[in-house]
C-alpha positions as CSV (number, residue, x, y, z in Angstrom):
1,M,0.0,0.0,0.0
2,K,2.8,2.4,0.9
3,K,4.6,1.7,-2.4
4,T,1.3,2.3,-4.3
5,I,0.8,5.7,-2.6
6,S,4.4,6.6,-3.4
7,F,4.0,5.6,-7.0
8,I,0.8,7.7,-7.3
9,I,2.6,10.7,-5.8
10,C,5.4,10.3,-8.3
11,V,2.9,10.3,-11.2
12,I,1.2,13.4,-9.9
13,L,4.6,15.1,-9.6
14,L,5.5,14.1,-13.1
15,I,2.4,15.5,-14.6
16,S,2.7,18.7,-12.6
17,N,6.3,19.2,-13.7
18,I,5.5,18.7,-17.3
19,I,2.6,21.2,-17.1
20,Y,5.0,23.7,-15.4
21,V,7.7,23.2,-18.0
22,F,5.4,23.9,-20.9
23,A,3.6,26.7,-19.2
24,S,7.0,28.3,-18.6
25,S,7.8,28.2,-22.3
26,M,5.0,30.5,-23.5
27,T,5.8,32.7,-26.5
28,H,6.0,36.5,-26.5
29,E,2.6,36.7,-28.3
30,Q,0.9,34.4,-25.8
31,I,2.2,36.5,-22.8
32,A,1.2,39.7,-24.6
33,D,-2.3,38.3,-25.0
34,Q,-2.4,37.4,-21.3
35,I,-1.3,40.9,-20.1
36,V,-3.8,42.7,-22.4
37,E,-6.6,40.4,-21.2
38,T,-5.6,41.0,-17.6
39,A,-5.9,44.8,-18.3
40,R,-9.2,44.3,-20.1
41,A,-10.7,42.5,-17.1
42,E,-10.3,45.7,-15.2
43,I,-12.2,47.9,-17.7
44,G,-14.7,50.1,-16.0
45,Y,-12.8,50.2,-12.7
46,Y,-13.0,53.7,-11.2
47,G,-10.1,54.5,-9.0
48,D,-10.7,58.0,-7.7
49,G,-8.3,58.7,-4.9
50,S,-7.2,55.6,-3.1
51,N,-7.5,52.4,-5.3
52,K,-6.4,48.8,-5.3
53,F,-3.6,49.4,-7.7
54,N,-1.9,52.0,-5.5
55,E,-2.5,49.8,-2.4
56,W,-0.7,47.0,-4.3
57,Y,2.2,49.3,-5.0
58,Y,2.5,51.3,-1.8
59,G,1.0,48.8,0.7
60,V,-1.2,51.5,2.0
61,P,-4.0,53.7,0.5
62,S,-2.7,56.4,-1.8
63,G,-4.2,58.9,-4.1
64,A,-1.1,59.2,-6.3
65,A,-1.3,59.0,-10.1
66,W,-1.5,55.3,-11.1
67,C,-1.2,54.8,-14.9
68,A,2.4,53.3,-14.6
69,V,1.4,51.4,-11.4
70,F,-1.5,49.8,-13.3
71,L,0.8,48.4,-15.9
72,G,3.0,47.0,-13.2
73,W,0.0,45.5,-11.4
74,C,-1.0,43.7,-14.7
75,A,2.5,42.4,-15.2
76,D,2.6,41.1,-11.7
77,R,-0.5,39.1,-12.3
78,V,1.0,37.5,-15.4
79,G,4.4,36.9,-13.8
80,V,6.6,39.3,-15.7
81,L,7.0,42.2,-13.2
82,N,10.5,43.7,-13.2
83,T,11.7,41.4,-16.0
84,A,9.5,42.7,-18.9
85,V,7.6,45.5,-17.2
86,P,9.2,47.5,-14.4
87,K,7.6,48.4,-11.1
88,R,7.5,52.2,-11.4
89,T,5.4,55.1,-10.4
90,T,6.6,57.5,-13.1
91,C,6.3,57.2,-16.8
92,A,9.7,58.9,-17.4
93,G,11.3,56.3,-15.1
94,M,9.7,53.5,-17.0
95,M,10.8,55.0,-20.3
96,D,14.4,55.3,-19.0
97,W,14.2,51.6,-18.0
98,Y,13.3,50.5,-21.5
99,N,15.8,52.9,-23.1
100,N,18.6,51.4,-21.1
101,R,17.6,47.9,-22.4
102,G,17.4,49.1,-26.0
103,E,13.6,48.3,-26.1
104,Y,12.3,51.8,-26.7
105,H,11.3,53.0,-30.2
106,T,10.3,56.6,-30.9
107,V,7.1,57.3,-32.8
108,N,9.0,58.7,-35.7
109,S,11.0,55.5,-36.3
110,D,9.9,52.7,-38.6
111,Y,8.7,50.6,-35.7
112,E,5.0,49.6,-35.7
113,P,3.4,49.1,-32.2
114,Q,2.6,45.5,-31.2
115,K,0.0,44.1,-28.9
116,G,1.3,44.2,-25.3
117,D,3.7,47.1,-26.0
118,I,3.8,50.1,-23.8
119,V,2.9,53.4,-25.3
120,F,4.2,56.7,-23.8
121,F,2.2,59.9,-24.1
122,D,3.3,63.6,-23.8
123,T,0.2,65.2,-22.2
124,D,1.4,68.7,-21.7
125,G,3.9,69.5,-24.5
126,S,6.9,69.3,-22.2
127,G,8.6,66.5,-24.1
128,I,8.3,64.3,-21.0
129,S,6.0,61.4,-20.7
130,H,3.3,61.7,-18.0
131,H,1.0,58.9,-19.2
132,V,1.4,55.3,-20.3
133,E,-0.9,52.5,-21.5
134,F,-0.7,49.1,-23.1
135,V,-1.1,48.8,-26.9
136,S,-4.1,46.4,-27.1
137,E,-4.1,45.6,-30.8
138,S,-1.0,45.5,-33.1
139,G,-0.4,48.0,-35.9
140,Y,-1.6,51.5,-37.0
141,Y,-5.1,52.3,-38.1
142,T,-6.8,55.2,-39.9
143,D,-9.9,56.9,-38.6
144,E,-12.7,58.5,-40.7
145,N,-10.7,61.8,-40.7
146,G,-7.5,60.2,-42.0
147,N,-5.8,60.4,-38.6
148,T,-3.2,57.7,-37.6
149,C,-4.6,55.8,-34.6
150,I,-3.8,52.9,-32.3
151,Y,-5.8,50.8,-29.8
152,T,-4.7,51.2,-26.2
153,I,-5.9,50.2,-22.8
154,G,-4.7,51.8,-19.5
155,G,-5.5,53.0,-16.0
156,N,-5.9,56.5,-14.5
157,A,-7.3,57.5,-17.9
158,S,-10.4,59.3,-19.0
159,D,-13.3,57.1,-19.9
160,A,-14.6,56.4,-23.5
161,N,-16.1,59.9,-23.6
162,Y,-12.8,61.4,-22.3
163,N,-14.5,62.3,-19.0
164,G,-12.4,62.2,-15.8
165,Q,-9.0,60.8,-15.2
166,D,-9.5,57.8,-13.0
167,H,-10.8,54.9,-15.1
168,V,-9.4,51.8,-16.6
169,T,-10.6,52.0,-20.3
170,E,-9.7,50.9,-23.8
171,R,-9.8,53.4,-26.6
172,F,-9.1,54.0,-30.3
173,R,-6.7,56.9,-30.1
174,N,-5.3,59.4,-32.5
175,I,-1.6,59.3,-31.9
176,N,-1.5,63.1,-32.3
177,R,-4.6,63.9,-30.2
178,E,-4.2,67.2,-28.4
179,N,-2.9,66.7,-24.8
180,A,-2.1,63.0,-25.6
181,V,0.6,62.9,-28.2
182,V,2.4,59.6,-28.6
183,M,6.1,59.8,-28.0
184,G,7.1,56.2,-28.6
185,Y,6.7,52.6,-27.7
186,A,8.5,50.0,-25.5
187,H,8.5,46.5,-26.8
188,P,8.9,44.3,-23.6
189,Q,10.8,41.0,-23.9
190,Y,8.1,38.9,-22.3
191,E,9.6,35.6,-23.4
192,E,12.7,36.2,-21.3
193,Q,10.7,35.9,-18.1
194,K,9.0,32.7,-19.1
195,N,12.0,30.8,-20.6
196,N,14.9,29.6,-18.6
197,S,18.4,29.1,-20.0
198,V,18.0,25.3,-19.5
199,S,16.0,23.9,-22.4
200,I,12.6,22.2,-22.0
201,F,14.0,18.9,-23.1
202,D,16.8,19.1,-20.6
203,K,14.3,19.7,-17.8
204,I,12.2,16.8,-18.9
205,I,15.1,14.4,-19.1
206,A,16.5,15.5,-15.8
207,F,13.1,15.0,-14.1
208,F,12.6,11.6,-15.6
209,E,16.0,10.6,-14.4
210,K,15.0,11.6,-10.9
211,I,11.8,9.6,-11.1
212,F,13.6,6.5,-12.5
213,N,16.2,6.6,-9.7
214,Y,13.5,7.0,-7.1
215,L,11.4,4.1,-8.4
216,R,14.4,1.9,-8.7
217,N,15.3,2.5,-5.1
218,L,11.7,2.1,-4.0
219,F,11.1,-1.2,-5.6
220,S,14.5,-2.8,-5.3
């Protein structure tokens, strides 16, 4: 009976490890999908003053601006915080982080935004970013007036009618809209968080060797 229970435990561990291995080898696109869907699940949240995102960041209630914090909160839920998306309170600090990694692209470059990218806005004409959101659909689009637009989703933003500044909302945005000019995009390397240096096959082989040695000792 004891050997049977031990064998069952080994099988469960084997299945769990295989699931973990393949879950940890998700592609960039799959992780980008996850992080955008995590953000979308919060659409409609109204975070006037103290809100759950700032409480996550600061550990206590805070009425501070939370657009960058919201991105970090989503990244934390997906498991890519501080590897693909930094934990920051300021947009400028986040931009510096990506610049240092060579992952930032100005809006005037040939780069086209991808789903899961981070878009930086200049909201006051200062040349400094004071607002960030996720790109929620890849590529550029054209509206009925011929303006170049993108799809974005973010927090501490005005709602679909551009009312207020405290919502989580998704919008179709003119990249040159007054008070919200796109400065550029960061392309996070999501796959770096999910893939380890050891290959999937090496992990599977090593795990099977452990199981084999355990069973050999158990039934010898």
